[in-house]
Structure formats: C-alpha cells, structure tokens
All heavy atoms as an XYZ file, in Angstrom:
850
protein
N     -18.022    -37.211      1.416
C     -17.896    -36.074      2.303
C     -16.445    -35.859      2.712
O     -16.024    -34.724      2.853
C     -18.799    -36.300      3.526
C     -18.871    -35.129      4.430
S     -19.802    -33.811      3.670
C     -19.852    -32.678      4.977
N     -15.697    -36.970      2.892
C     -14.316    -36.794      3.343
C     -13.423    -36.191      2.256
O     -12.343    -35.721      2.531
C     -13.740    -38.106      3.873
C     -13.563    -39.189      2.837
C     -12.987    -40.421      3.490
C     -12.817    -41.524      2.473
N     -12.266    -42.710      3.052
N     -13.885    -36.193      1.004
C     -13.106    -35.591     -0.079
C     -13.455    -34.119     -0.282
O     -12.761    -33.411     -0.980
C     -13.328    -36.344     -1.399
C     -12.796    -37.742     -1.357
C     -13.651    -38.812     -1.271
C     -11.437    -37.969     -1.384
C     -13.167    -40.104     -1.223
C     -10.934    -39.258     -1.334
C     -11.797    -40.327     -1.254
N     -14.511    -33.679      0.345
C     -14.956    -32.307      0.195
C     -13.966    -31.312      0.801
O     -13.655    -30.288      0.198
C     -16.332    -32.128      0.839
C     -16.968    -30.754      0.693
C     -17.173    -30.433     -0.779
C     -18.293    -30.717      1.419
N     -13.428    -31.632      1.956
C     -12.488    -30.729      2.616
C     -11.201    -30.528      1.814
O     -10.793    -29.385      1.596
C     -12.177    -31.239      4.026
C     -12.158    -30.175      5.100
C     -13.533    -29.592      5.315
C     -11.602    -30.737      6.352
N     -10.526    -31.598      1.353
C      -9.320    -31.371      0.543
C      -9.616    -30.628     -0.760
O      -8.836    -29.789     -1.185
C      -8.805    -32.777      0.269
C      -9.376    -33.621      1.341
C     -10.696    -33.002      1.679
N     -10.751    -30.907     -1.368
C     -11.105    -30.218     -2.606
C     -11.339    -28.733     -2.332
O     -10.903    -27.872     -3.098
C     -12.349    -30.844     -3.227
N     -11.993    -28.436     -1.237
C     -12.224    -27.047     -0.850
C     -10.903    -26.345     -0.528
O     -10.687    -25.190     -0.906
C     -13.165    -26.986      0.350
C     -13.582    -25.598      0.820
C     -14.293    -24.852     -0.298
C     -14.469    -25.705      2.039
N     -10.003    -27.035      0.140
C      -8.690    -26.466      0.467
C      -7.918    -26.139     -0.802
O      -7.303    -25.075     -0.920
C      -7.903    -27.426      1.350
N      -7.944    -27.036     -1.781
C      -7.257    -26.767     -3.048
C      -7.867    -25.576     -3.764
O      -7.169    -24.762     -4.355
C      -7.311    -28.001     -3.954
C      -6.334    -29.112     -3.625
C      -6.580    -30.309     -4.527
C      -4.907    -28.627     -3.772
N      -9.174    -25.446     -3.695
C      -9.845    -24.325     -4.322
C      -9.441    -23.011     -3.668
O      -9.165    -22.024     -4.339
C     -11.361    -24.507     -4.233
C     -12.211    -23.403     -4.839
C     -12.003    -23.373     -6.358
C     -13.660    -23.631     -4.509
N      -9.379    -22.995     -2.341
C      -9.021    -21.774     -1.626
C      -7.548    -21.418     -1.783
O      -7.195    -20.255     -1.920
C      -9.369    -21.910     -0.144
C     -10.858    -21.896      0.178
C     -11.061    -22.154      1.660
C     -11.491    -20.589     -0.227
N      -6.692    -22.408     -1.729
C      -5.257    -22.157     -1.839
C      -4.893    -21.790     -3.265
O      -4.058    -20.940     -3.517
C      -4.435    -23.374     -1.357
C      -4.660    -23.576      0.133
C      -2.964    -23.203     -1.672
C      -4.069    -24.840      0.678
N      -5.550    -22.405     -4.206
C      -5.237    -22.159     -5.606
C      -4.025    -22.969     -6.010
O      -3.364    -23.600     -5.205
N      -3.791    -22.978     -7.262
C      -2.619    -23.688     -7.733
C      -1.995    -22.827     -8.803
O      -2.689    -22.203     -9.572
C      -3.010    -25.087     -8.160
S      -2.963    -25.475     -9.866
N      -0.688    -22.741     -8.815
C      -0.064    -21.769     -9.696
C       0.113    -22.271    -11.117
O       0.657    -21.568    -11.930
C       1.254    -21.264     -9.114
C       2.259    -22.336     -8.796
O       2.000    -23.515     -9.040
O       3.306    -21.965     -8.303
N      -0.335    -23.439    -11.438
C      -0.258    -23.871    -12.828
C      -1.410    -23.226    -13.592
O      -2.564    -23.376    -13.246
C      -0.346    -25.390    -12.929
O      -1.580    -25.836    -12.449
N      -1.076    -22.460    -14.602
C      -2.088    -21.791    -15.399
C      -2.528    -20.448    -14.833
O      -3.290    -19.742    -15.466
N      -2.071    -20.071    -13.663
C      -2.436    -18.790    -13.070
C      -1.451    -17.747    -13.571
O      -0.270    -17.790    -13.247
C      -2.397    -18.870    -11.536
C      -2.712    -17.579    -10.794
C      -4.168    -17.200    -11.000
C      -2.423    -17.744     -9.319
N      -1.945    -16.828    -14.363
C      -1.074    -15.798    -14.907
C      -1.020    -14.623    -13.940
O      -2.052    -14.083    -13.547
C      -1.587    -15.327    -16.260
C      -0.691    -14.319    -16.914
C      -1.225    -13.865    -18.258
O      -2.216    -14.431    -18.737
O      -0.639    -12.942    -18.822
N       0.171    -14.259    -13.541
C       0.357    -13.141    -12.627
C       0.604    -11.884    -13.455
O       1.662    -11.709    -14.036
C       1.530    -13.412    -11.683
C       1.583    -12.432    -10.536
O       1.053    -11.331    -10.622
N       2.215    -12.826     -9.458
N      -0.380    -11.005    -13.495
C      -0.287     -9.785    -14.286
C       0.223     -8.601    -13.474
O       0.303     -7.496    -13.977
C      -1.648     -9.449    -14.885
C      -2.122    -10.487    -15.872
C      -3.453    -10.114    -16.459
C      -3.910    -11.196    -17.423
N      -5.220    -10.889    -17.998
N       0.561     -8.826    -12.216
C       1.052     -7.759    -11.361
C       2.476     -7.375    -11.757
O       3.291     -8.235    -12.059
C       1.027     -8.193     -9.897
C      -0.369     -8.428     -9.347
C      -0.302     -8.878     -7.904
N       0.405     -7.928     -7.064
C      -0.158     -6.877     -6.486
N      -1.442     -6.641     -6.647
N       0.541     -6.063     -5.744
N       2.779     -6.093    -11.741
C       4.132     -5.637    -12.060
C       5.155     -6.123    -11.044
O       6.303     -6.367    -11.371
C       4.168     -4.106    -12.137
C       3.435     -3.476    -13.312
C       3.462     -1.958    -13.198
C       4.036     -3.923    -14.624
N       4.716     -6.259     -9.785
C       5.647     -6.683     -8.744
C       5.713     -8.207     -8.605
O       6.509     -8.720     -7.829
C       5.280     -6.054     -7.400
C       3.878     -6.411     -6.929
O       3.201     -7.247     -7.574
O       3.447     -5.850     -5.912
N       4.872     -8.921     -9.334
C       4.817    -10.383     -9.305
C       4.510    -10.943     -7.920
O       4.867    -12.063     -7.594
C       6.114    -11.005     -9.857
C       6.343    -10.726    -11.331
C       5.245    -11.295    -12.201
O       4.983    -12.492    -12.164
N       4.586    -10.451    -12.965
N       3.837    -10.168     -7.078
C       3.424    -10.649     -5.759
C       2.269    -11.624     -5.917
O       1.400    -11.433     -6.745
C       2.968     -9.476     -4.875
C       4.075     -8.619     -4.352
C       4.922     -9.298     -3.303
O       4.384    -10.038     -2.471
O       6.139     -9.076     -3.331
N       2.260    -12.649     -5.120
C       1.167    -13.607     -5.094
C       1.243    -14.615     -6.218
O       1.012    -14.286     -7.373
N       1.580    -15.829     -5.870
C       1.701    -16.883     -6.883
C       0.493    -17.808     -6.877
O       0.444    -18.762     -7.641
C       2.987    -17.680     -6.662
C       4.201    -16.808     -6.751
N       4.672    -16.286     -7.928
C       5.007    -16.310     -5.783
C       5.722    -15.532     -7.702
N       5.948    -15.522     -6.392
N      -0.458    -17.527     -6.015
C      -1.699    -18.290     -5.950
C      -2.857    -17.303     -5.954
O      -2.648    -16.093     -5.838
C      -1.779    -19.141     -4.658
O      -1.794    -18.260     -3.536
C      -0.619    -20.109     -4.548
N      -4.038    -17.815     -6.075
C      -5.216    -16.951     -6.040
C      -5.282    -16.211     -4.708
O      -5.513    -15.001     -4.660
C      -6.499    -17.789     -6.262
C      -7.736    -16.943     -6.044
C      -6.500    -18.400     -7.653
N      -5.055    -16.932     -3.635
C      -5.086    -16.319     -2.310
C      -3.955    -15.294     -2.167
O      -4.165    -14.197     -1.644
C      -5.004    -17.392     -1.203
C      -4.872    -16.761      0.165
C      -6.224    -18.291     -1.258
N      -2.772    -15.620     -2.660
C      -1.645    -14.696     -2.585
C      -1.905    -13.407     -3.338
O      -1.580    -12.319     -2.858
N      -2.511    -13.519     -4.501
C      -2.823    -12.317     -5.269
C      -3.930    -11.509     -4.600
O      -3.941    -10.284     -4.658
C      -3.199    -12.678     -6.700
C      -1.980    -13.095     -7.503
C      -2.272    -13.253     -8.973
O      -3.240    -12.725     -9.489
N      -1.422    -13.985     -9.664
N      -4.849    -12.189     -3.939
C      -5.897    -11.495     -3.200
C      -5.296    -10.697     -2.050
O      -5.663     -9.535     -1.819
C      -6.946    -12.496     -2.679
O      -7.490    -13.204     -3.784
C      -8.047    -11.799     -1.922
N      -4.348    -11.294     -1.325
C      -3.673    -10.573     -0.244
C      -2.881     -9.389     -0.793
O      -2.862     -8.312     -0.188
C      -2.742    -11.501      0.540
C      -3.435    -12.301      1.601
C      -3.565    -13.677      1.473
C      -3.963    -11.696      2.725
C      -4.211    -14.421      2.438
C      -4.615    -12.425      3.705
C      -4.735    -13.794      3.562
N      -2.231     -9.570     -1.938
C      -1.472     -8.473     -2.532
C      -2.396     -7.333     -2.934
O      -2.073     -6.154     -2.733
C      -0.673     -8.978     -3.734
N      -3.561     -7.649     -3.494
C      -4.522     -6.598     -3.857
C      -5.035     -5.869     -2.612
O      -5.257     -4.659     -2.638
C      -5.686     -7.183     -4.655
C      -5.325     -7.456     -6.110
C      -6.548     -7.733     -6.964
N      -7.325     -8.879     -6.517
C      -7.094    -10.146     -6.868
N      -6.091    -10.431     -7.659
N      -7.870    -11.114     -6.418
N      -5.214     -6.602     -1.534
C      -5.641     -5.966     -0.281
C      -4.566     -4.992      0.208
O      -4.876     -3.891      0.675
C      -5.933     -7.020      0.781
N      -3.303     -5.389      0.081
C      -2.213     -4.493      0.483
C      -2.124     -3.288     -0.450
O      -1.737     -2.200     -0.022
C      -0.890     -5.252      0.522
C      -0.811     -6.220      1.693
C       0.501     -6.961      1.722
C       0.546     -7.929      2.895
N       1.828     -8.655      2.943
N      -2.495     -3.472     -1.728
C      -2.565     -2.330     -2.650
C      -3.579     -1.308     -2.135
O      -3.327     -0.101     -2.159
C      -2.996     -2.782     -4.050
C      -1.970     -3.643     -4.762
O      -0.796     -3.665     -4.342
O      -2.355     -4.296     -5.755
N      -4.709     -1.804     -1.665
C      -5.748     -0.924     -1.131
C      -5.258     -0.195      0.120
O      -5.561      0.989      0.311
C      -7.018     -1.711     -0.817
C      -7.719     -2.267     -2.030
C      -8.279     -1.203     -2.955
O      -8.734     -0.152     -2.452
O      -8.260     -1.418     -4.176
N      -4.501     -0.892      0.954
C      -3.938     -0.259      2.156
C      -2.973      0.848      1.745
O      -2.980      1.939      2.321
C      -3.232     -1.304      3.057
C      -2.442     -0.628      4.165
C      -4.237     -2.281      3.629
N      -2.169      0.591      0.718
C      -1.225      1.604      0.236
C      -1.971      2.840     -0.254
O      -1.613      3.966      0.096
C      -0.354      1.030     -0.879
S       0.857      2.204     -1.524
N      -3.028      2.642     -1.040
C      -3.808      3.785     -1.524
C      -4.405      4.572     -0.366
O      -4.388      5.809     -0.365
C      -4.921      3.316     -2.462
C      -4.435      2.982     -3.847
S      -5.780      2.774     -5.030
C      -6.317      1.115     -4.633
N      -4.912      3.869      0.622
C      -5.500      4.519      1.791
C      -4.441      5.298      2.576
O      -4.681      6.434      3.005
C      -6.168      3.476      2.680
O      -6.674      4.062      3.844
N      -3.270      4.687      2.764
C      -2.170      5.366      3.462
C      -1.784      6.652      2.746
O      -1.630      7.701      3.378
C      -0.935      4.464      3.555
C      -1.081      3.347      4.544
O      -2.037      3.286      5.312
N      -0.140      2.421      4.521
N      -1.625      6.567      1.434
C      -1.219      7.748      0.672
C      -2.278      8.843      0.749
O      -1.956     10.027      0.892
C      -0.943      7.366     -0.784
C       0.319      6.549     -1.010
C       0.367      6.026     -2.440
C       1.569      7.362     -0.707
N      -3.538      8.465      0.675
C      -4.624      9.441      0.783
C      -4.571     10.142      2.145
O      -4.655     11.372      2.228
C      -5.965      8.740      0.587
C      -7.142      9.667      0.462
C      -8.462      8.936      0.178
N      -8.357      7.887     -0.804
C      -8.486      6.568     -0.538
N      -8.736      6.164      0.688
N      -8.371      5.664     -1.482
N      -4.388      9.361      3.202
C      -4.330      9.942      4.555
C      -3.112     10.837      4.724
O      -3.198     11.920      5.326
C      -4.289      8.831      5.605
O      -5.484      8.100      5.595
N      -1.971     10.400      4.210
C      -0.758     11.213      4.312
C      -0.911     12.532      3.563
O      -0.535     13.598      4.071
C       0.446     10.435      3.775
C       0.950      9.311      4.667
C       1.907      8.408      3.902
C       1.612      9.864      5.909
N      -1.468     12.472      2.369
C      -1.658     13.703      1.588
C      -2.618     14.659      2.286
O      -2.405     15.876      2.282
C      -2.149     13.342      0.184
C      -1.066     12.669     -0.641
C      -1.579     12.137     -1.951
N      -0.500     11.469     -2.671
C      -0.673     10.392     -3.428
N      -1.881      9.854     -3.570
N       0.361      9.843     -4.038
N      -3.665     14.121      2.894
C      -4.593     14.970      3.636
C      -3.906     15.593      4.850
O      -4.130     16.764      5.163
C      -5.815     14.169      4.071
C      -6.734     13.819      2.924
C      -7.850     12.876      3.345
O      -7.798     12.248      4.398
N      -8.867     12.767      2.507
N      -3.056     14.821      5.529
C      -2.341     15.350      6.697
C      -1.349     16.430      6.306
O      -1.194     17.421      7.018
C      -1.612     14.222      7.426
O      -2.533     13.387      8.057
N      -0.670     16.244      5.166
C       0.257     17.267      4.676
C      -0.516     18.539      4.354
O      -0.100     19.647      4.720
C       1.047     16.763      3.441
C       1.764     17.903      2.737
C       2.034     15.680      3.851
N      -1.662     18.402      3.708
C      -2.491     19.567      3.372
C      -2.987     20.274      4.631
O      -2.973     21.509      4.712
C      -3.671     19.126      2.502
C      -4.503     20.262      1.980
C      -3.754     21.198      1.051
O      -2.887     20.735      0.294
O      -4.017     22.413      1.104
N      -3.426     19.499      5.618
C      -3.884     20.078      6.885
C      -2.749     20.816      7.588
O      -2.926     21.932      8.087
C      -4.456     18.986      7.785
C      -5.039     19.442      9.111
C      -6.224     20.377      8.877
C      -5.465     18.235      9.934
N      -1.562     20.204      7.622
C      -0.390     20.832      8.237
C      -0.104     22.168      7.538
O       0.134     23.180      8.189
C       0.812     19.897      8.124
C       2.084     20.422      8.757
C       2.442     20.033     10.037
C       2.919     21.301      8.075
C       3.610     20.506     10.621
C       4.088     21.786      8.651
C       4.422     21.385      9.920
O       5.581     21.853     10.501
N      -0.122     22.143      6.209
C       0.179     23.352      5.433
C      -0.856     24.444      5.717
O      -0.502     25.607      5.873
C       0.191     23.035      3.940
C       0.567     24.228      3.079
C       0.542     23.947      1.582
N       1.110     22.661      1.259
C       0.525     21.759      0.471
N      -0.637     22.010     -0.093
N       1.112     20.609      0.226
N      -2.116     24.058      5.803
C      -3.169     25.058      6.025
C      -3.101     25.665      7.430
O      -3.532     26.799      7.636
C      -4.551     24.452      5.788
O      -4.884     23.546      6.812
N      -2.551     24.923      8.381
C      -2.446     25.429      9.748
C      -1.105     26.092     10.034
O      -0.916     26.677     11.090
C      -2.690     24.294     10.743
C      -4.108     23.774     10.686
C      -4.339     22.603     11.627
O      -3.402     21.983     12.118
N      -5.602     22.298     11.875
N      -0.179     25.991      9.088
C       1.141     26.595      9.252
C       1.057     28.095      8.987
O       0.375     28.540      8.066
C       2.127     25.938      8.279
O       3.347     26.622      8.260
N       1.749     28.877      9.807
C       1.731     30.330      9.637
C       2.302     30.766      8.296
O       1.813     31.695      7.673
C       2.504     30.997     10.775
C       1.800     30.921     12.102
C       2.589     31.596     13.203
O       3.469     32.424     12.912
O       2.306     31.286     14.372
N       3.354     30.092      7.846
C       3.992     30.471      6.587
C       3.567     29.573      5.420
O       4.189     29.586      4.366
C       5.509     30.477      6.735
C       6.052     29.146      7.229
O       5.250     28.239      7.517
O       7.288     29.019      7.321
N       2.479     28.804      5.602
C       1.944     27.915      4.571
C       2.990     26.906      4.086
O       3.048     26.561      2.910
C       1.394     28.726      3.392
C       0.307     27.991      2.655
O      -0.409     27.172      3.232
N       0.172     28.273      1.381
N       3.842     26.437      5.006
C       4.921     25.510      4.668
C       4.467     24.063      4.837
O       3.586     23.758      5.646
C       6.128     25.774      5.560
N       5.086     23.185      4.084
C       4.842     21.752      4.220
C       5.622     21.217      5.418
O       6.642     21.794      5.805
C       5.295     21.020      2.956
C       4.443     21.358      1.764
O       3.226     21.390      1.859
N       5.081     21.629      0.641
N       5.192     20.093      5.983
C       5.960     19.508      7.087
C       7.323     19.037      6.585
O       7.463     18.629      5.438
C       5.095     18.329      7.544
C       4.217     18.017      6.397
C       4.011     19.294      5.648
N       8.353     19.107      7.423
C       9.689     18.685      6.983
C       9.788     17.169      6.751
O      10.540     16.719      5.889
C      10.603     19.136      8.116
C       9.714     19.340      9.290
C       8.352     19.636      8.779
N       9.034     16.385      7.514
C       9.030     14.917      7.377
C       7.609     14.410      7.615
O       6.772     15.103      8.188
C       9.995     14.230      8.383
C      11.447     14.555      8.079
C       9.651     14.616      9.806
N       7.357     13.181      7.190
C       6.030     12.590      7.382
C       5.849     12.021      8.781
O       4.756     12.073      9.338
C       5.799     11.476      6.350
C       5.726     11.917      4.893
C       5.599     10.698      3.988
C       4.571     12.873      4.679
N       6.925     11.470      9.323
C       6.840     10.860     10.647
C       6.592     11.948     11.682
O       7.285     12.960     11.716
C       8.119     10.066     10.971
C       8.250      8.900     10.006
C       8.126      9.571     12.405
C       9.540      8.141     10.102
N       5.569     11.760     12.475
C       5.228     12.728     13.504
C       4.027     13.582     13.157
O       3.611     14.406     13.972
N       3.467     13.406     11.943
C       2.252     14.151     11.623
C       1.133     13.684     12.545
O       1.027     12.495     12.848
C       1.848     13.919     10.163
C       2.679     14.625      9.102
C       2.279     14.138      7.712
C       2.485     16.120      9.195
N       0.284     14.594     13.006
C      -0.799     14.205     13.924
C      -1.722     13.153     13.311
O      -2.140     13.269     12.167
C      -1.557     15.519     14.140
C      -0.614     16.595     13.761
C       0.297     16.015     12.734
N      -1.982     12.108     14.070
C      -2.883     11.051     13.634
C      -2.287     10.052     12.664
O      -2.985      9.171     12.178
N      -1.004     10.181     12.370
C      -0.356      9.280     11.414
C       0.678      8.430     12.154
O       1.739      8.931     12.537
C       0.339     10.068     10.277
C      -0.649     10.962      9.540
C       1.051      9.127      9.322
C      -1.709     10.231      8.752
N       0.402      7.129     12.336
C       1.405      6.265     12.969
C       2.569      6.018     12.009
O       2.411      6.099     10.785
C       0.640      4.968     13.251
C      -0.506      4.981     12.323
C      -0.831      6.425     12.036
N       3.716      5.736     12.557
C       4.907      5.525     11.735
C       4.709      4.387     10.728
O       5.229      4.432      9.612
C       6.120      5.237     12.624
C       7.423      5.213     11.863
C       8.635      5.098     12.769
O       8.530      5.371     13.975
O       9.698      4.733     12.240
N       3.928      3.382     11.100
C       3.702      2.245     10.201
C       2.974      2.660      8.922
O       3.054      1.976      7.907
C       2.891      1.165     10.914
O       1.613      1.668     11.282
N       2.304      3.797      8.943
C       1.559      4.262      7.781
C       2.441      5.022      6.787
O       1.995      5.400      5.720
C       0.405      5.163      8.236
C      -0.635      5.413      7.177
S      -1.915      6.558      7.728
C      -2.937      5.455      8.668
N       3.696      5.223      7.122
C       4.582      6.011      6.267
C       5.437      5.155      5.343
O       6.386      5.643      4.741
C       5.498      6.915      7.115
O       6.308      6.100      7.951
C       4.687      7.893      7.948
N       5.093      3.861      5.231
C       5.833      2.984      4.319
C       4.866      2.043      3.621
O       3.763      1.792      4.085
C       6.906      2.192      5.074
O       6.320      1.400      6.080
N       5.302      1.528      2.487
C       4.482      0.641      1.674
C       4.215     -0.668      2.418
O       5.139     -1.251      2.988
C       5.198      0.354      0.349
C       4.406     -0.553     -0.542
O       3.359     -0.119     -1.047
O       4.818     -1.711     -0.715
N       2.972     -1.156      2.438
C       2.658     -2.378      3.178
C       3.195     -3.659      2.545
O       3.242     -4.684      3.203
C       1.131     -2.392      3.221
C       0.701     -1.537      2.096
C       1.780     -0.521      1.886
N       3.641     -3.612      1.300
C       4.155     -4.826      0.655
C       5.654     -4.970      0.895
O       6.115     -5.965      1.423
C       3.824     -4.851     -0.853
C       2.313     -4.968     -1.044
C       4.536     -6.018     -1.546
C       1.850     -4.983     -2.478
N       6.426     -3.969      0.491
C       7.887     -4.101      0.635
C       8.444     -3.315      1.824
O       9.627     -3.360      2.099
C       8.612     -3.714     -0.649
C       8.384     -2.274     -1.064
O       7.887     -1.464     -0.251
O       8.705     -1.949     -2.217
N       7.604     -2.599      2.520
C       7.945     -1.850      3.744
C       8.987     -0.765      3.518
O       9.631     -0.323      4.463
C       8.383     -2.802      4.862
C       7.362     -3.864      5.135
N       6.148     -3.601      5.733
C       7.360     -5.195      4.857
C       5.449     -4.716      5.822
N       6.151     -5.695      5.299
N       9.154     -0.309      2.283
C      10.048      0.816      2.012
C       9.292      2.114      2.282
O       8.107      2.223      1.976
C      10.522      0.787      0.553
C      11.446     -0.368      0.265
C      11.920     -0.337     -1.171
C      12.814     -1.528     -1.439
N      13.175     -1.620     -2.864
N       9.956      3.103      2.860
C       9.271      4.372      3.159
C       8.746      5.036      1.886
O       9.358      4.929      0.817
C      10.366      5.236      3.790
C      11.465      4.322      4.142
C      11.356      3.121      3.256
N       7.613      5.712      2.032
C       7.090      6.476      0.909
C       8.034      7.622      0.602
O       8.700      8.154      1.483
C       5.703      7.039      1.231
C       4.630      5.987      1.342
C       3.832      5.906      2.469
C       4.405      5.083      0.317
C       2.835      4.954      2.576
C       3.417      4.115      0.414
C       2.635      4.062      1.537
O       1.657      3.111      1.637
N       8.089      8.005     -0.655
C       8.928      9.124     -1.062
C       8.166     10.416     -0.782
O       7.013     10.569     -1.182
C       9.243      9.021     -2.555
C      10.220     10.047     -3.034
C      10.549      9.875     -4.507
O      10.752      8.734     -4.940
O      10.574     10.900     -5.212
N       8.825     11.313     -0.065
C       8.200     12.586      0.291
C       9.108     13.733     -0.094
O      10.296     13.731      0.206
C       7.905     12.626      1.798
C       7.401     13.960      2.276
C       6.211     14.480      1.789
C       8.115     14.705      3.208
C       5.741     15.702      2.218
C       7.645     15.926      3.647
C       6.457     16.419      3.148
O       5.996     17.644      3.572
N       8.534     14.722     -0.766
C       9.270     15.922     -1.143
C       8.706     17.091     -0.335
O       7.621     17.584     -0.632
C       9.110     16.186     -2.644
C       9.905     17.379     -3.114
O      10.334     18.214     -2.327
N      10.097     17.459     -4.416
N       9.424     17.537      0.711
C       8.903     18.628      1.546
C       8.769     19.955      0.804
O       7.984     20.810      1.207
C       9.903     18.736      2.693
C      11.046     17.872      2.351
C      10.684     17.019      1.198
N       9.492     20.127     -0.287
C       9.384     21.384     -1.035
C       8.024     21.494     -1.732
O       7.444     22.575     -1.806
C      10.511     21.477     -2.064
N       7.519     20.365     -2.220
C       6.243     20.382     -2.939
C       5.095     19.782     -2.133
O       3.934     19.987     -2.468
C       6.362     19.586     -4.250
O       6.651     18.215     -3.941
C       7.436     20.162     -5.149
N       5.408     19.008     -1.105
C       4.386     18.327     -0.326
C       3.897     17.046     -0.985
O       2.924     16.447     -0.545
N       4.586     16.616     -2.029
C       4.174     15.423     -2.777
C       4.607     14.150     -2.046
O       5.746     14.025     -1.621
C       4.785     15.447     -4.177
C       4.349     14.306     -5.048
C       4.964     14.360     -6.433
O       6.070     14.916     -6.586
O       4.342     13.837     -7.354
N       3.662     13.206     -1.925
C       3.921     11.908     -1.310
C       3.605     10.848     -2.354
O       2.525     10.865     -2.946
C       3.022     11.671     -0.070
C       3.368     10.353      0.585
C       3.134     12.803      0.911
N       4.552      9.937     -2.602
C       4.283      8.876     -3.572
C       4.959      7.581     -3.165
O       5.858      7.566     -2.327
C       4.685      9.297     -4.978
C       6.136      9.650     -5.161
C       6.365     10.141     -6.577
C       7.810     10.550     -6.776
N       8.062     10.988     -8.141
N       4.492      6.522     -3.787
C       5.006      5.183     -3.520
C       5.786      4.717     -4.741
O       5.312      4.851     -5.874
C       3.854      4.228     -3.229
S       4.401      2.553     -2.851
N       6.960      4.158     -4.520
C       7.796      3.682     -5.620
C       7.689      2.186     -5.856
O       8.434      1.637     -6.653
C       9.264      4.066     -5.376
C       9.478      5.546     -5.561
O       8.890      6.160     -6.435
N      10.307      6.128     -4.721
N       6.771      1.517     -5.159
C       6.592      0.075     -5.369
C       6.064     -0.152     -6.782
O       5.210      0.598     -7.248
C       5.621     -0.488     -4.328
C       5.501     -1.965     -4.370
N       6.437     -2.800     -3.800
C       4.575     -2.766     -4.944
C       6.084     -4.054     -4.008
N       4.951     -4.055     -4.701
N       6.566     -1.173     -7.503
C       6.081     -1.438     -8.857
C       4.556     -1.569     -8.904
O       3.967     -2.338     -8.157
C       6.750     -2.758     -9.231
C       7.973     -2.815     -8.380
C       7.596     -2.125     -7.106
N       3.931     -0.781     -9.762
C       2.495     -0.789     -9.895
C       1.771      0.219     -9.022
O       0.585      0.443     -9.187
N       2.474      0.836     -8.097
C       1.835      1.797     -7.186
C       2.075      3.250     -7.609
O       1.596      4.149     -6.934
C       2.334      1.597     -5.755
C       1.850      0.342     -5.121
N       1.966      0.120     -3.768
C       1.244     -0.754     -5.609
C       1.470     -1.075     -3.473
N       1.033     -1.614     -4.581
N       2.785      3.474     -8.667
C       3.090      4.856     -9.052
C       1.838      5.638     -9.433
O       1.814      6.853     -9.322
C       4.088      4.861    -10.212
O       3.527      4.193    -11.334
N       0.799      4.946     -9.832
C      -0.444      5.635    -10.224
C      -1.291      6.040     -9.016
O      -2.279      6.734     -9.162
C      -1.252      4.754    -11.154
C      -1.687      3.444    -10.528
C      -2.422      2.562    -11.527
C      -2.825      1.268    -10.869
N      -1.980      0.163    -11.181
N      -0.909      5.585     -7.818
C      -1.673      5.926     -6.614
C      -1.325      7.320     -6.203
O      -1.844      8.004     -5.489
C      -1.401      4.958     -5.457
C      -1.691      3.507     -5.756
C      -1.166      2.526     -4.942
C      -2.477      3.115     -6.820
C      -1.418      1.184     -5.186
C      -2.716      1.777     -7.063
C      -2.185      0.815     -6.244
O      -2.422     -0.500     -6.486
C-alpha cells in the first residue's frame, strides 16, 4: 500500500522519456503539462469566439456599421480575455475588417 501513492504520483506527473510532444509550441513536457496546454488551447478558442461575437454585436449596433477601434473596452469582455492564455500576447485585431486572430504557434486555425 505504501508504494501505491508514489506509483500513482508518477502516473499523474508523467515522465518525459518517450513522450513525444507534437505541439507546434512545444508546451508541456509531461502528460499533465500537455493536458494543461490543451486546456489553455480551449480557453483561447473560447476567447476568440467571444471576441468575434462582441465585434459583430458592436458592428450591428453601430449607426455607421463600423467595427470597434480596439478590443479592450467591449461590453462584457474583460481585458484578460484579449490576449492568448499561454504566452499572454494580445490577440491581433484589424479594425478595418473586424478580424480577430491569435498568432500563437498552432492557434492560427482558431
């Protein structure tokens, strides 16, 4: 029984020998680390979806059908949601087109 806890800890922590990291950003060197990175990928997708919806809502409520000049300050969008959760770099926003995208490696498809 006393060996069960260390064995379980090793299983949860993972070991980086033989673990192939297929991520473009090489985040997560253990099973747990890669799981956290995938969770942050999901947060990034959710953030981008919310930002795009807010830009669309702003445009639809604007008298001249214009996009917002910046992302920060959109209703219901906290400032923390305007940057990538992994590297914390701000999302790229083009006010002329209303396009919001993430430049983090592997996130360009979001």
